[in-house]
Structure formats: C-alpha cells, structure tokens
N, C-alpha and C positions, 0 to 999 in steps of 0.2 A: 590921019586925023583920029582923035581920043575916044576911048568908047565913052559911051554915056550909059552910065548907073542912077537906077533909081530905086527909092526905100521900097519895100513891099514886106509880106509877112507870108510865113510858109501857112501853107494849107494845113499840114500837117501835125506841125508842133507847133504852132503860131509864133514862133519866134521871128522878131524882124532882123531881115536882108536886104541885102542889095543885089539887085535884080540887073543884069546888063541889056543894053536895048538892041541888039543884034541877035538874040538868042529866045528861041521858042520854050527852050526846055533846061533847067537845072539842077544840079545835085545840090541839097540843101545842106550847108556847113556843120547844122549844128544835127539834123535828124538823120543824113545820109538817104534820104528818100531822094526820085525824081521828080519834080514838081514842073508844070505848068509855067511859064514865064504872067501869062493873062492872072491865072490862079493867083499866083501871089500879089500882085496888082492889084486884084478884087478886093484882095483879103484887106486891104491895106484901107480903100474904098468905103467898106463896110464897116471897119472900128473907127471911121469917124464921124457914120450916121449914127443918127440917135439912138438909144439903144431898146431893142424891144423887149417891149413890156411882158407881153403875153411869153415870149419864146424865155425872156427870164426867169416866168414865174414855173414854166413848164419842167424845166433843166432845173431849178431850185426844189422841187419837191420830186423829180428824177434819183435827183443824190441824194438827198435825205432818206428814203424810201430803201434805195439799193445798199445804201448803206449799213442801214439796220436789218437787212435783209440777210447781210454777209454774219452778222451775228446769229440770227434767228437760225439760217441754216447750217451752223457749225455744227458738226458730225464726225466725232471721232477722226481729226485730223491727224494723227499719230498714224493710222493702219497706211495711211499713202506716204508719210514720209522716209522714204526709203530709196537707196540708191538706184534701183533700175523703175522706180515709179515716179520720181519726186519732179524729172522734168517734164513728163506729160501732163503729168496732175497741173503744175504751175502753167504751164500753157491755156489749157482750157480754162482754169481759173481766170488766167488774164485774156482771154478772148471773151470770156460770156461777163465780165466788168468792162468792157472796153466801153458802153456807153454809158459806164456811171463815172468812170474817168472823165468821158468827152461833157458831162453834167458838171461834173465839179469844175473843170476849166473854165466853163461857159462863164458860169455864176464868179469865176474870181476874176473874169477877164472884163464882167460888165458890171459888177459891183463897186459902189462909190467908194466902198470900206474893204478890199478883199481881205488883209487881217483877221476882219471881225467873221467874214464869212466861214474861213477857215478854225474860228474858235468855237462858231457855233455846231457846225459839221463835226468835230472832235466833240463837243459837249453829248451833241447828239447821241454819238456812237459810246460814248461813255455809259450813258442814263441808259440806252436799250439792253446794254449788256448789265446792267445792276437791275433792273426791271428784270431780267431772263434768270437771273441768280436769284432772284426769289421764287423762284416756282421751285427751284431745292430746298426742301425743309432740312435736310441733314447738311450739318458744319462740312462733313466729310463728300457730301455730292456737288455740296457750291463751289469747292475746293479743286474737285474734278473737274467741274466745269470751267473754272478760272483757267484752268491748267491747259486745257483743250480750245482756249479765247488766248492764251500767248504763244501758242505753236502757231493758229492760224495767223494772227499778226505779225509775228518775226517771220515766217516763211514762207506766206502766198500773199496778205495784202500789203506791207510794205514793202515788200518784195517788186508786188504790180505796180502799186505805184511812183516807184520809183525808176521803173522800166517806162510808162509813159511817157514818153517826151514834151511836157509841157511846163508853165511858169507855177503852177499850184504845186507842183509834187513832191520837190524838197521842203517848201517851208509848211506844206499839210502833215508829210510823214514826222518832221520835227515836234507841231504842234501835236499832233496825236498820240506820240508815245511821251509829250512829257504830261500830257493831261492822264493819258491811263495809267503809267507808272505811279506817278502823287497818286491815283486815285485808290487805285489795289495795292501800292506799295511794293512794287513788281519791279524789273530791270528789265524790261524786255529791248531788245538795241534793236539800230538800224543799221539793215543789210541787204544785198543786191540778191539778186537771182544766180548770179556767176559766182559769189561768193561763196554762197551756200551751196552751191551745186557740185563747186570746187573743193568742199569741205568733206563731201565724201571722202576723197583720196586723199586727205591727209588725218596725220595721228591717229598711230594704229592703236587698238584698244591690248595693249602689248600684254597683261596676265591672261584676258580672253583668247587671245591669239596664240600663247604658247599653250594653254589649256588645252583648244580644242585642235590644236596639232599632233598633241599628245594623244588625243582619244581617234584620230583617222579623219577629222572632219576639212572640209575645203576651206582654203585660204579666205574666201568672202564666204562664209556658209550662213544660214541663217540666224544664228546668234549672233554673230559679228555685226550683221546688216543690223537686227533690230536694236543693241544695244547701242551701237554707231548711232541709230536715229535716235535715240530716248536720250544720248549724250548732248545730239545739239540743239534736239528740238526741247527737249524739260529741262534737263540740269542747268544747261547753260544760260538759261532764261528768267534763273532764280536767284534772287541775292545775294545766296551763300554759295550758288552755285556753280558760277566760274573757280573759285578759289577750290572748290573741294575737288573740280576737274584738274585744274592746273598741280595740286598736291598730287595726284592721282600720276601724272607724268612726268613728274618730278623724280617720285619715289620708283615706278613700274620695272623700267629696266633694270635695275639694281636687284629687286626682287625678283625678277624673272631669274637672271644670270647666279644670284642665289640658291634658287628652287634645282637648277640647272647643276647643282654640286650637290644633290642629296642623291643619296643613294636608291632612295626612294621615290626619286620626284615622279614617276607615272600614277602612283599613288596618290599625293599631294594633288596632282592636275586634277585627277578624278574627284577627290574631296572637294575641290572646289568647283568643279561641275556641276555636282550634286546637292553640294548646300548653298552654292550662292549663287552662279551664271543660272543653271535653269530656271528656279524658285524666282531671278528676276524677270528673265521671259515669261513666266507665268503672270508676274505682279503684271506687267508692259501689255500682255495679249487681253488682260483681264481690264485693263486702263485703272491699275490701281498705283499709280506713279510714286503717289507719298509712301507707297511701303519698300517699294525699288528704291527709291531713294534711301530711305533707312538700312536697308540689307546692303546697298552701294557701300554706305559710309561705314557699316558695321565691317565688311570685307576689307576694306581700305587700313581700317583701324588695326585688323586682326592681323593684318600681315605687315603693316606698317613695327605692329610691336613687334613679330617674329623675324621678320628678314632684316630690320632697319637698326631699329632702338636696340634688340637683344642682342643682335648677332653683327654687333659694330668692328668685330676681329675678322668678319668672314670672307670682307675683302681684300685680295692680293694686291 
C-alpha cells in the first residue's frame, strides 16, 4: 500500500511541507527541526482561517517598536566585533530579537500586500535612524553614529534576519539594504553569520603581522584583532573602502618582502608600529574611525611610494 502524504506547514519555519500519514514526528526539510505531524497539519488549518485582526495589530506594533529599538539602543558595536567575542554577542542579539522576527513574519504571512509591509518596515527603520542622527549636532558625531549603525546592520541585524528561517527574511534584507544605502549613500553588504565569523580566519594583515612579529608580539595579538575588526566592520562598508582594502592586499605581500631585504628592517617595523599601527589602534579605541581611515590610507600611500613605485628594481 502506497504511503499517503498531506500538505502541511512547518510550525518552526512556516514553509509548506508534505506530511506522511504514518509518522508522529518528522524532520523539516527546510529548517532541519523535528516537528510533530499534527502540529504541521494544524498550521495548515490556521492558514485557511480568517486572519486574527487583533493578533495582526499586536504583531505589527511589536515589529515596528522592536525594530526602532535596534537603532535606539545601538551602542559601540565595534567593541564586540572581535574574533573571541563576535559569536557569543551575535547569539545574544539573535536570541533577544527572535520575538521581533516572529512578529515580522506573522504580518508578512497575513498582510494582503506583504511586499508593501516590508517597504513600510524598512522606511520606518531608516526614518528612526535619521531622527536619531538629529540629536548629534556636530557633523563628525553624526558620521560616527552612522558608522555604528552600518556595523550594527551589517554584522548583527542582517545576519540575524537571514538566520531566522522564514519567508520574509531574504526579501526584507534586500529591501532594507536597498533603502539604507540609497538614503545614506553607503554600501552596506548582505552577509550571513557564518560568512562573517569565518572571515576572522581569512586575509592576514600582512604588514601589521610582520611588524608585530618583529617586536615579539603573538600571532593573534590585540593589535591584529582590533585592526581586522576595523577592516571588516568599517572599511568594507564604505563606498571606497573595499577598493582600499583590496589595493592593500594586492601590494602588501610585496612590501613585506622588500622590507625584509633591508638591513634596518627592524627599525622600519618599529617606525611603522609607532607612527601608524598604535595611532590607528588609539583612533579605533576612541571611536575616531574616520581618523583611522585617513591614517590607514596615508600608510598605504607611503608604503606604495617607497616600496612599489620607487623600488621597481628591488624584486628579484
């Protein structure tokens, strides 16, 4: 006798699934969670009922309020964006905002025009950020606050949205990023938690690594961790930041190779540490990210002029 399947809806991720009639529990093919078949079939019945207007209103208000709260409670996200902290901080962010994601999904599932709902949600988020920025009178302070928002969105909010297995997740991430980047002339990207977390293990800071090794620092010292976090959480979110980072990684190995050939290489490395690396660390600790960017650009320009452009015969 052939097995009978009925259409159901996963109570965890809300994707439509086929439910066999001879099993009490199954594993959802979309989210991988174990679910009861009765619950999956009951979810189908719920979808066929008239929407609960009170529940819709409650979830609508909760989603709007909680999303605005994400902006209003943004506080120095760079401090926790480090290799040894990021995973735990992200998990805490994700767990504390699950009810917000659930509310967003409920409205998305029950709104007659779900795409319009995502537009409203994204507009509300951008408007909240603009209102927040008005509290900062100095242009430099506004820029600093906006940089914090960019980091918050790129390494916590968007990865959190994408981790939550729901129908609204990817469309909302696309909609929010489009509106945010258009409004603030930024280039905040769409990444997932695993991509970001694995990124801590990629791309060596060649010059900084060589400098730190020459003065007896550990391979994963504080200076390297801070500068890697700054690179991924700040520079990569700027319109011209990615190009600056890529230029650095194109020329840095050659620069290090040529410094290594110099008799006074240890003195050169100490100079870089004192004149650029430590001042950059202090800029980051003081949240003066733009000053660090300018110092970073100056260092790259100087190294390029000395070891790439003017020393074209140094390579064997």
